C-alpha positions, 0 to 999 in steps of 0.5 A: 521523554519520548512516547514508549507506548505499544500499539497493537492492532487486530486486523480483524477489526481494522477499518478499510480505507476508501480503496479497500486496504485494511489500516493497520498500525500507524505512527507519526512518520510511518503507517502499515496497511494490508491489501487482502485478497484483492481480485484480478482487475485492470490497472486503475489510472496512474496516480502520484501520491504524497508519500513513499511506499514500500511493499511485500507480496504475501500471495498472488501476482500483480504488475506495477507500472512505474515511470515507464517500467513494468515489473511483475510482483509475486509472492516473496517480492518487495517493491518501493514507489518513491514519493510523487512518482506516477504509478499504477497497479494491475492485479493479475491473480488474487493479491495479498500484500503489506505496504508501509507508507511514509508519511502515513498515507491516511493522514491529511487526505494523502490517500485520496485521489488527486 
């Protein structure tokens, strides 16, 4: 029989990861995190992660640099970063976004810098 329990997360009490994202609900194959009010900043060095990411912009503006391309992300936009693809974000305006990662980013050190 499969697990049928419900997990409810109140983000007011959720922990933040090392990069500042609020850790939300997480399952075996998928996790959700919130980047809340990230201030404008230069892009961090590019990284490639051991998980796939999809995201949705709630507010603000950022650039996503991915595989030689640059796209501007604004409220209402969504994006995907394939597993293992080098990428970087530059926050242009105070930024709030939801991201889902598969497998969960916070498990087995996947979220740690290489």
